[in-house]
C-alpha positions, -999 to +999 in steps of 0.1 A: -242-047-093-207-046-103-179-061-078-154-035-077-118-040-070-093-015-055-055-018-058-033+001-037+004+004-045+032+008-024+051+041-014+058+045+018+044+076+038+028+083+003+004+058+011-016+082+031-030+095-004-049+061-005-068+073+026-078+103+007-090+083-023-109+060+003-125+091+019-140+105-013-151+070-023-169+068+010-186+101+003-200+089-031-212+055-015-188+034-033-173+005-014-147-021-030-158-059-032-121-066-028-089-047-022-055-057-032-025-039-015+012-041-014+036-024+012+021+008+024-012-003+005-012-037+025-015-016+056-044+006+043-061-024+030-060-042+062-073-015+083-100-001+059-111-039+054-111-045+093-141-015+094-117+015+102-128+046+085-100+065+062-098+095+087-094+068+116-068+050+100-052+085+095-052+092+129-037+057+140-009+064+113+000+095+131-002+080+167+018+047+157+043+065+133+039+041+105+070+037+087+091+060+112+122+041+112+138+064+140+118+043+166+126+009+155+158-014+168+186-017+144+201-053+140+228-070+118+244-040+105+218-014+101+189-034+090+157-027+111+134-054+126+100-056+108+081-067+139+068-031+144+042-039+116+032-073+133+026-052+167+005-026+153-020-049+131-026-071+163-029-041+185-060-027+165-072-058+147-070-086+174-086-114+155-054-112+132-072-132+103-075-124+069-108-144+063-124-123+092-119-092+075-150-073+065-140-068+029-118-095+012-080-085+007-053-098-011-017-091+002+010-091-023+046-102-011+079-109-026+094-144-020+130-138-021+139-175-019+119-187-049+120-153-069+083-148-073+052-130-062+032-144-034-004-131-025-019-139+008-059-138+008-061-164+036-042-166+070-026-146+095-031-109+089+000-096+106+024-120+089+010-108+056+015-072+063+047-075+081+061-094+050+045-069+023+059-041+043+096-052+046+110-023+024+145-036+011+177-023+023+157-010+051+138-039+068+150-076+077+130-102+055+106-122+072+112-161+077+078-181+066+081-218+060+110-223+038+112-190+023+123-154+031+095-130+024+100-091+017+083-061+003+058-070-024+067-039-045+100-057-054+083-077-081+047-059-081+042-025-068+010-020-084-012-052-074-038-053-100-034-089-109-053-105-081-083-085-088-084-093-128-106-125-125-128-117-095-140-083-101-163-064-127-144-031-126-110-020-112-097+012-096-061+015-090-041+040-070-005+045-076+015+066-053+050+056-064+056+080-093+090+092-098+105+125-114+139+139-122+159+151-093+192+173-096+222+172-074+243+150-050+224+124-032+225+117+005+229+082+018+192+085+029+180+099-006+201+074-025+180+045-006+149+064-013+157+068-049+169+033-053+136+020-038+114+043-060+129+036-093+128-003-085+093-002-074+079+020-101+092-003-129+065-026-124+038-005-128+034+007-163+016-020-182-007-026-153-022+008-158-042-006-188-059-031-166-076-004-144-111+012-154-100+043-133-064+048-128-053+075-100-019+089-096-020+120-076-002+150-092+031+160-076+030+128-054+067+126-065+075+156-048+071+139-013+096+117-002+086+082+009+100+092+045+079+127+047+062+120+080+052+157+085+036+161+053+007+134+062-020+157+061-011+174+027-006+137+011-041+128+025-057+158+007-036+152-024-053+119-028-088+135-020-086+158-044-075+137-073-102+111-067-127+140-070-119+144-105-130+110-116-166+112-099-185+105-132-165+074-138-169+063-103-207+066-105-209+049-138-193+020-124-218+016-096-247+016-118-234-001-150 
């Protein structure tokens, strides 16, 4: 049987679409053998690999207000602390160990000090997720050993590379598509637009590495901070995944 890898991009609250895709994969009996994730994708990967169902993760997301920056403490001139992600992971995954997850995961982060991508597939889960979710311009980088770590999407927002030599088939889910916008940008919109453009810049050539590439239509219509649209975003991912049923089933048997 094929080893199926699943790559989950970053994208703020748009990462809820990953859960819709996973919900449909479960319905047709497909379980990934390895999941790679960055930023929001790392959170989904961690919780799903720990044994939580997509709908359970969706409920946790609502309860914990993932990426709801209004509940965070401001330090150093407007940069938020990132320890909220560490707290959430430890609360729901007490063993806090990547190697103890039920499905292997690879979490990508950006090593700001050495200007490279770093992949965590062993070690402390909460540290890896916290670093991977440190959105630039928003969260304070994480100090680790002799480096500062930040959002994995800065250098690789579509983490297919960790899957290529370890899987027979790859499903890639990108929730960071961007489209044209008109009018003057507010400060919040400027931050969002800057992040979207920089993160999406790393995706294009990696689409060809995927046997199935999923990009929910109109995902760019949702802001990465649109917390009140979580149910819509979940459904968007689910409906788009349905369109690839034949390809998914072929993966399972060939």
